[in-house]
Backbone as JSON Lines, residues from 0, in Angstrom:
{"i":0,"aa":"X","n":[0.76,3.63,-13.13],"ca":[1.27,2.29,-13.32],"c":[1.43,2.07,-14.83]}
{"i":1,"aa":"X","n":[2.63,1.93,-15.25],"ca":[2.85,1.66,-16.67],"c":[2.81,0.15,-16.91]}
{"i":2,"aa":"X","n":[2.52,-0.23,-18.13],"ca":[2.53,-1.65,-18.48],"c":[3.91,-2.25,-18.2]}
{"i":3,"aa":"X","n":[4.94,-1.49,-18.49],"ca":[6.3,-1.99,-18.26],"c":[6.55,-2.22,-16.76]}
{"i":4,"aa":"X","n":[6.12,-1.27,-15.91],"ca":[6.27,-1.44,-14.46],"c":[5.53,-2.69,-13.98]}
{"i":5,"aa":"X","n":[4.31,-2.87,-14.49],"ca":[3.51,-4.04,-14.08],"c":[4.22,-5.33,-14.49]}
{"i":6,"aa":"X","n":[4.68,-5.39,-15.73],"ca":[5.35,-6.6,-16.21],"c":[6.68,-6.84,-15.49]}
{"i":7,"aa":"X","n":[7.45,-5.78,-15.28],"ca":[8.74,-5.94,-14.58],"c":[8.54,-6.46,-13.16]}
{"i":8,"aa":"X","n":[7.61,-5.86,-12.42],"ca":[7.33,-6.33,-11.06],"c":[6.84,-7.77,-11.1]}
{"i":9,"aa":"X","n":[5.92,-8.06,-12.01],"ca":[5.38,-9.41,-12.12],"c":[6.45,-10.44,-12.41]}
{"i":10,"aa":"X","n":[7.35,-10.15,-13.36],"ca":[8.41,-11.1,-13.68],"c":[9.3,-11.36,-12.47]}
{"i":11,"aa":"X","n":[9.57,-10.31,-11.69],"ca":[10.48,-10.46,-10.57],"c":[9.81,-11.07,-9.34]}
{"i":12,"aa":"X","n":[8.56,-10.7,-9.04],"ca":[7.98,-11.04,-7.74],"c":[6.68,-11.85,-7.79]}
{"i":13,"aa":"X","n":[5.97,-11.84,-8.9],"ca":[4.69,-12.56,-8.97],"c":[4.47,-13.02,-10.41]}
{"i":14,"aa":"X","n":[5.25,-14.0,-10.86],"ca":[5.3,-14.35,-12.28],"c":[4.1,-15.14,-12.79]}
{"i":15,"aa":"X","n":[2.93,-14.56,-12.67],"ca":[1.74,-15.14,-13.27],"c":[1.49,-14.41,-14.59]}
{"i":16,"aa":"X","n":[1.01,-15.13,-15.58],"ca":[0.95,-14.59,-16.94],"c":[0.13,-13.31,-17.07]}
{"i":17,"aa":"X","n":[-0.88,-13.12,-16.23],"ca":[-1.7,-11.9,-16.34],"c":[-1.01,-10.69,-15.73]}
{"i":18,"aa":"X","n":[0.18,-10.9,-15.12],"ca":[1.03,-9.8,-14.65],"c":[2.26,-9.6,-15.55]}
{"i":19,"aa":"X","n":[2.57,-10.59,-16.38],"ca":[3.85,-10.57,-17.09],"c":[3.75,-10.53,-18.61]}
{"i":20,"aa":"X","n":[2.59,-10.84,-19.16],"ca":[2.47,-10.98,-20.61],"c":[1.15,-10.38,-21.07]}
{"i":21,"aa":"X","n":[1.21,-9.18,-21.63],"ca":[-0.01,-8.46,-22.03],"c":[-0.84,-9.26,-23.04]}
{"i":22,"aa":"X","n":[-0.18,-9.92,-23.98],"ca":[-0.92,-10.69,-24.99],"c":[-1.65,-11.88,-24.37]}
{"i":23,"aa":"X","n":[-0.95,-12.64,-23.55],"ca":[-1.57,-13.79,-22.89],"c":[-2.65,-13.34,-21.91]}
{"i":24,"aa":"X","n":[-2.46,-12.19,-21.28],"ca":[-3.43,-11.69,-20.3],"c":[-4.77,-11.34,-20.94]}
{"i":25,"aa":"X","n":[-4.78,-11.09,-22.25],"ca":[-6.04,-10.8,-22.94],"c":[-7.03,-11.95,-22.78]}
{"i":26,"aa":"X","n":[-6.55,-13.18,-22.72],"ca":[-7.42,-14.35,-22.59],"c":[-7.73,-14.7,-21.13]}
{"i":27,"aa":"X","n":[-7.22,-13.92,-20.19],"ca":[-7.43,-14.21,-18.77],"c":[-8.8,-13.71,-18.3]}
{"i":28,"aa":"X","n":[-9.13,-14.05,-17.09],"ca":[-10.35,-13.57,-16.45],"c":[-10.4,-12.04,-16.47]}
{"i":29,"aa":"X","n":[-9.23,-11.39,-16.38],"ca":[-9.16,-9.93,-16.31],"c":[-9.31,-9.27,-17.68]}
{"i":30,"aa":"X","n":[-9.1,-10.02,-18.76],"ca":[-9.21,-9.45,-20.09],"c":[-8.08,-8.51,-20.46]}
{"i":31,"aa":"X","n":[-6.99,-8.6,-19.74],"ca":[-5.83,-7.76,-20.02],"c":[-4.86,-7.77,-18.86]}
{"i":32,"aa":"X","n":[-3.77,-7.11,-19.06],"ca":[-2.71,-7.03,-18.06],"c":[-3.21,-6.34,-16.79]}
{"i":33,"aa":"X","n":[-2.86,-6.89,-15.65],"ca":[-3.19,-6.28,-14.36],"c":[-1.98,-6.35,-13.43]}
{"i":34,"aa":"X","n":[-1.9,-5.4,-12.52],"ca":[-0.81,-5.38,-11.55],"c":[-1.04,-6.44,-10.48]}
{"i":35,"aa":"X","n":[0.04,-6.99,-9.99],"ca":[0.0,-7.89,-8.85],"c":[-0.54,-7.13,-7.63]}
{"i":36,"aa":"X","n":[-1.27,-7.83,-6.78],"ca":[-1.71,-7.21,-5.53],"c":[-0.54,-6.78,-4.68]}
{"i":37,"aa":"X","n":[0.56,-7.54,-4.75],"ca":[1.77,-7.16,-4.01],"c":[2.36,-5.86,-4.55]}
{"i":38,"aa":"X","n":[2.26,-5.66,-5.84],"ca":[2.72,-4.42,-6.47],"c":[1.85,-3.25,-6.0]}
{"i":39,"aa":"X","n":[0.55,-3.47,-5.98],"ca":[-0.39,-2.44,-5.54],"c":[-0.1,-2.06,-4.08]}
{"i":40,"aa":"X","n":[0.13,-3.06,-3.23],"ca":[0.48,-2.8,-1.84],"c":[1.78,-2.03,-1.74]}
{"i":41,"aa":"X","n":[2.74,-2.35,-2.6],"ca":[4.02,-1.63,-2.61],"c":[3.84,-0.17,-2.99]}
{"i":42,"aa":"X","n":[2.93,0.11,-3.9],"ca":[2.64,1.5,-4.26],"c":[2.08,2.24,-3.04]}
{"i":43,"aa":"X","n":[1.16,1.6,-2.33],"ca":[0.62,2.22,-1.11],"c":[1.75,2.53,-0.13]}
{"i":44,"aa":"X","n":[2.64,1.56,0.08],"ca":[3.74,1.75,1.04],"c":[4.6,2.94,0.64]}
{"i":45,"aa":"X","n":[4.94,3.02,-0.64],"ca":[5.78,4.14,-1.09],"c":[5.08,5.48,-0.86]}
{"i":46,"aa":"X","n":[3.8,5.56,-1.2],"ca":[3.07,6.81,-0.99],"c":[2.99,7.16,0.5]}
{"i":47,"aa":"X","n":[2.76,6.14,1.34],"ca":[2.68,6.38,2.78],"c":[4.02,6.86,3.34]}
{"i":48,"aa":"X","n":[5.11,6.25,2.89],"ca":[6.43,6.66,3.36],"c":[6.74,8.09,2.92]}
{"i":49,"aa":"X","n":[6.49,8.39,1.66],"ca":[6.84,9.71,1.13],"c":[5.98,10.83,1.71]}
{"i":50,"aa":"X","n":[4.74,10.53,2.07],"ca":[3.86,11.61,2.51],"c":[3.62,11.65,4.02]}
{"i":51,"aa":"X","n":[3.78,10.52,4.7],"ca":[3.44,10.46,6.11],"c":[4.61,10.0,6.97]}
{"i":52,"aa":"X","n":[5.13,8.82,6.68],"ca":[6.16,8.23,7.53],"c":[7.46,9.02,7.52]}
{"i":53,"aa":"X","n":[7.67,9.83,6.5],"ca":[8.89,10.64,6.43],"c":[8.98,11.59,7.63]}
{"i":54,"aa":"X","n":[7.84,11.96,8.2],"ca":[7.86,12.87,9.35],"c":[7.67,12.13,10.68]}
{"i":55,"aa":"X","n":[7.58,10.81,10.63],"ca":[7.47,9.99,11.84],"c":[8.8,9.32,12.11]}
{"i":56,"aa":"X","n":[8.98,8.85,13.34],"ca":[10.17,8.05,13.67],"c":[9.73,6.6,13.76]}
{"i":57,"aa":"X","n":[9.62,5.96,12.61],"ca":[9.15,4.58,12.52],"c":[10.27,3.63,12.95]}
{"i":58,"aa":"X","n":[9.91,2.68,13.81],"ca":[10.86,1.64,14.22],"c":[10.73,0.45,13.27]}
{"i":59,"aa":"X","n":[9.5,-0.03,13.08],"ca":[9.3,-1.2,12.22],"c":[7.82,-1.41,11.97]}
{"i":60,"aa":"X","n":[7.53,-2.13,10.89],"ca":[6.18,-2.63,10.68],"c":[5.97,-3.83,11.59]}
{"i":61,"aa":"X","n":[4.75,-3.97,12.11],"ca":[4.46,-5.11,13.0],"c":[3.53,-6.12,12.36]}
{"i":62,"aa":"X","n":[2.52,-5.64,11.63],"ca":[1.52,-6.59,11.1],"c":[0.73,-5.95,9.98]}
{"i":63,"aa":"X","n":[0.28,-6.8,9.09],"ca":[-0.79,-6.44,8.15],"c":[-2.0,-7.21,8.64]}
{"i":64,"aa":"X","n":[-2.96,-6.49,9.2],"ca":[-4.13,-7.15,9.78],"c":[-5.12,-7.58,8.7]}
{"i":65,"aa":"X","n":[-5.24,-6.78,7.64],"ca":[-6.1,-7.17,6.53],"c":[-5.65,-6.46,5.27]}
{"i":66,"aa":"X","n":[-5.93,-7.1,4.15],"ca":[-5.64,-6.53,2.85],"c":[-6.76,-6.96,1.93]}
{"i":67,"aa":"X","n":[-7.41,-5.97,1.32],"ca":[-8.49,-6.26,0.39],"c":[-8.15,-5.63,-0.96]}
{"i":68,"aa":"X","n":[-8.14,-6.45,-1.98],"ca":[-7.89,-5.99,-3.35],"c":[-9.25,-5.95,-4.03]}
{"i":69,"aa":"X","n":[-9.76,-4.75,-4.24],"ca":[-11.15,-4.57,-4.64],"c":[-11.37,-4.42,-6.14]}
{"i":70,"aa":"X","n":[-10.4,-3.9,-6.84],"ca":[-10.48,-3.69,-8.29],"c":[-9.11,-3.96,-8.87]}
{"i":71,"aa":"X","n":[-9.05,-4.51,-10.09],"ca":[-7.73,-4.69,-10.71],"c":[-7.1,-3.35,-11.06]}
{"i":72,"aa":"X","n":[-5.78,-3.29,-10.93],"ca":[-5.02,-2.11,-11.34],"c":[-4.44,-2.42,-12.71]}
{"i":73,"aa":"X","n":[-4.72,-1.53,-13.65],"ca":[-4.37,-1.77,-15.05],"c":[-3.32,-0.76,-15.52]}
{"i":74,"aa":"X","n":[-2.69,-1.07,-16.65],"ca":[-1.72,-0.11,-17.19],"c":[-2.35,1.27,-17.37]}
{"i":75,"aa":"X","n":[-1.56,2.28,-17.05],"ca":[-1.94,3.69,-17.15],"c":[-2.88,4.16,-16.05]}
{"i":76,"aa":"X","n":[-3.2,3.3,-15.08],"ca":[-3.96,3.77,-13.92],"c":[-3.08,4.7,-13.1]}
{"i":77,"aa":"X","n":[-3.7,5.72,-12.55],"ca":[-3.04,6.64,-11.62],"c":[-3.65,6.4,-10.25]}
{"i":78,"aa":"X","n":[-2.79,6.08,-9.29],"ca":[-3.27,5.74,-7.95],"c":[-2.97,6.86,-6.97]}
{"i":79,"aa":"X","n":[-3.92,7.1,-6.09],"ca":[-3.74,8.05,-4.99],"c":[-4.3,7.38,-3.74]}
{"i":80,"aa":"X","n":[-3.86,7.87,-2.59],"ca":[-4.27,7.18,-1.38],"c":[-4.58,8.1,-0.23]}
{"i":81,"aa":"X","n":[-5.06,7.47,0.82],"ca":[-5.33,8.17,2.07],"c":[-5.12,7.2,3.22]}
{"i":82,"aa":"X","n":[-4.82,7.78,4.37],"ca":[-4.55,7.01,5.57],"c":[-5.35,7.6,6.72]}
{"i":83,"aa":"X","n":[-5.94,6.72,7.52],"ca":[-6.64,7.12,8.73],"c":[-6.0,6.38,9.89]}
{"i":84,"aa":"X","n":[-5.65,7.12,10.94],"ca":[-5.13,6.47,12.15],"c":[-6.31,5.92,12.93]}
{"i":85,"aa":"X","n":[-6.31,4.61,13.11],"ca":[-7.4,3.95,13.83],"c":[-7.13,3.77,15.31]}
{"i":86,"aa":"X","n":[-5.85,3.62,15.67],"ca":[-5.52,3.37,17.07],"c":[-4.07,3.75,17.31]}
{"i":87,"aa":"X","n":[-3.8,4.21,18.52],"ca":[-2.44,4.55,18.94],"c":[-2.3,4.13,20.39]}
{"i":88,"aa":"X","n":[-1.42,3.15,20.64],"ca":[-1.27,2.59,21.98],"c":[0.17,2.72,22.46]}
{"i":89,"aa":"X","n":[0.44,3.66,23.41],"ca":[1.78,3.73,24.0],"c":[2.09,2.44,24.75]}
{"i":90,"aa":"X","n":[3.36,2.02,24.72],"ca":[3.73,0.78,25.42],"c":[4.47,1.03,26.73]}
{"i":91,"aa":"X","n":[4.63,2.3,27.11],"ca":[5.29,2.62,28.36],"c":[6.8,2.62,28.27]}
{"i":92,"aa":"X","n":[7.35,2.35,27.11],"ca":[8.8,2.33,26.93],"c":[9.25,3.33,25.87]}
{"i":93,"aa":"X","n":[8.45,4.37,25.66],"ca":[8.8,5.39,24.69],"c":[8.42,5.05,23.27]}
{"i":94,"aa":"X","n":[7.62,4.01,23.13],"ca":[7.17,3.6,21.8],"c":[5.65,3.53,21.8]}
{"i":95,"aa":"X","n":[5.09,3.54,20.6],"ca":[3.65,3.35,20.44],"c":[3.38,2.45,19.26]}
{"i":96,"aa":"X","n":[2.34,1.63,19.4],"ca":[1.84,0.86,18.26],"c":[0.75,1.7,17.62]}
{"i":97,"aa":"X","n":[0.87,1.92,16.32],"ca":[-0.12,2.7,15.59],"c":[-0.76,1.8,14.54]}
{"i":98,"aa":"X","n":[-2.1,1.8,14.51],"ca":[-2.84,1.02,13.53],"c":[-3.44,2.0,12.52]}
{"i":99,"aa":"X","n":[-3.13,1.75,11.24],"ca":[-3.57,2.62,10.16],"c":[-4.51,1.88,9.23]}
{"i":100,"aa":"X","n":[-5.5,2.6,8.73],"ca":[-6.35,2.1,7.66],"c":[-5.96,2.88,6.41]}
{"i":101,"aa":"X","n":[-5.53,2.17,5.38],"ca":[-5.1,2.81,4.15],"c":[-5.96,2.4,2.97]}
{"i":102,"aa":"X","n":[-6.12,3.33,2.04],"ca":[-6.88,3.06,0.82],"c":[-6.14,3.62,-0.38]}
{"i":103,"aa":"X","n":[-6.27,2.94,-1.5],"ca":[-5.79,3.44,-2.78],"c":[-6.98,3.53,-3.73]}
{"i":104,"aa":"X","n":[-7.06,4.63,-4.44],"ca":[-8.1,4.84,-5.45],"c":[-7.44,5.01,-6.8]}
{"i":105,"aa":"X","n":[-8.17,4.64,-7.85],"ca":[-7.68,4.91,-9.19],"c":[-8.18,6.27,-9.66]}
{"i":106,"aa":"X","n":[-7.85,6.64,-10.88],"ca":[-8.17,7.96,-11.4],"c":[-9.68,8.18,-11.58]}
{"i":107,"aa":"X","n":[-10.47,7.11,-11.48],"ca":[-11.92,7.23,-11.6],"c":[-12.59,7.33,-10.23]}
{"i":108,"aa":"X","n":[-11.77,7.37,-9.16],"ca":[-12.31,7.45,-7.8],"c":[-12.76,6.12,-7.25]}
{"i":109,"aa":"X","n":[-12.43,5.05,-7.93],"ca":[-12.8,3.72,-7.45],"c":[-11.7,3.19,-6.53]}
{"i":110,"aa":"X","n":[-12.1,2.71,-5.37],"ca":[-11.13,2.16,-4.42],"c":[-10.66,0.81,-4.94]}
{"i":111,"aa":"X","n":[-9.34,0.69,-5.1],"ca":[-8.76,-0.55,-5.63],"c":[-8.16,-1.42,-4.53]}
{"i":112,"aa":"X","n":[-7.85,-0.81,-3.37],"ca":[-7.21,-1.57,-2.3],"c":[-7.52,-0.93,-0.95]}
{"i":113,"aa":"X","n":[-7.72,-1.77,0.05],"ca":[-7.83,-1.33,1.44],"c":[-6.88,-2.2,2.26]}
{"i":114,"aa":"X","n":[-6.23,-1.58,3.25],"ca":[-5.29,-2.32,4.08],"c":[-5.34,-1.77,5.5]}
{"i":115,"aa":"X","n":[-5.18,-2.65,6.47],"ca":[-5.03,-2.26,7.87],"c":[-3.65,-2.76,8.3]}
{"i":116,"aa":"X","n":[-2.8,-1.82,8.68],"ca":[-1.43,-2.15,9.06],"c":[-1.12,-1.61,10.45]}
{"i":117,"aa":"X","n":[-0.2,-2.28,11.11],"ca":[0.26,-1.84,12.43],"c":[1.76,-1.63,12.38]}
{"i":118,"aa":"X","n":[2.2,-0.5,12.9],"ca":[3.63,-0.18,12.94],"c":[4.0,0.22,14.36]}
{"i":119,"aa":"X","n":[5.27,0.13,14.64],"ca":[5.82,0.57,15.92],"c":[6.59,1.86,15.67]}
{"i":120,"aa":"X","n":[6.26,2.9,16.43],"ca":[6.91,4.19,16.24],"c":[7.46,4.7,17.57]}
{"i":121,"aa":"X","n":[8.42,5.6,17.47],"ca":[8.95,6.27,18.66],"c":[7.98,7.37,19.03]}
{"i":122,"aa":"X","n":[7.62,7.43,20.3],"ca":[6.74,8.49,20.77],"c":[7.46,9.82,20.75]}
{"i":123,"aa":"X","n":[6.72,10.86,20.41],"ca":[7.28,12.2,20.5],"c":[7.39,12.57,21.97]}
{"i":124,"aa":"X","n":[8.4,13.34,22.33],"ca":[8.48,13.78,23.72],"c":[7.28,14.66,24.06]}
{"i":125,"aa":"X","n":[6.85,14.67,25.31],"ca":[5.71,15.52,25.68],"c":[6.03,17.0,25.45]}
{"i":126,"aa":"X","n":[5.01,17.72,25.08],"ca":[5.16,19.17,24.87],"c":[5.19,19.84,26.23]}
{"i":127,"aa":"X","n":[6.23,20.62,26.45],"ca":[6.35,21.31,27.72],"c":[5.57,22.62,27.65]}
{"i":128,"aa":"X","n":[4.81,22.88,28.7],"ca":[4.05,24.13,28.77],"c":[4.66,25.01,29.86]}
{"i":129,"aa":"X","n":[4.69,26.3,29.63],"ca":[5.28,27.21,30.63],"c":[4.44,27.34,31.87]}
């Protein structure tokens, strides 16, 4: 996360001074510029799409059941994530609701965000056995 990315996202989508102005953010509760929680969630989504959803047949997102922002994301932080499938429920119409637990960590191994999301996916056809 570069300072410029944080400020650009903040100006466009969450224009609070601690996301948009590094100098003013020094006097904030955070003591410096921090990424919007919406920006952090967007980073998770991009990582999930590029590493996981690219091989799934996703129909749509259904819900964000919970979102916890545990640590501020600061300029020059490097984020990595992981996803755990918590539930998979076929609906009988060739689709399944999948509930995922996602986490993002910074370069120090500190978890900065946790999210539980539900998506609707196309079920894979059954594997035929000879």
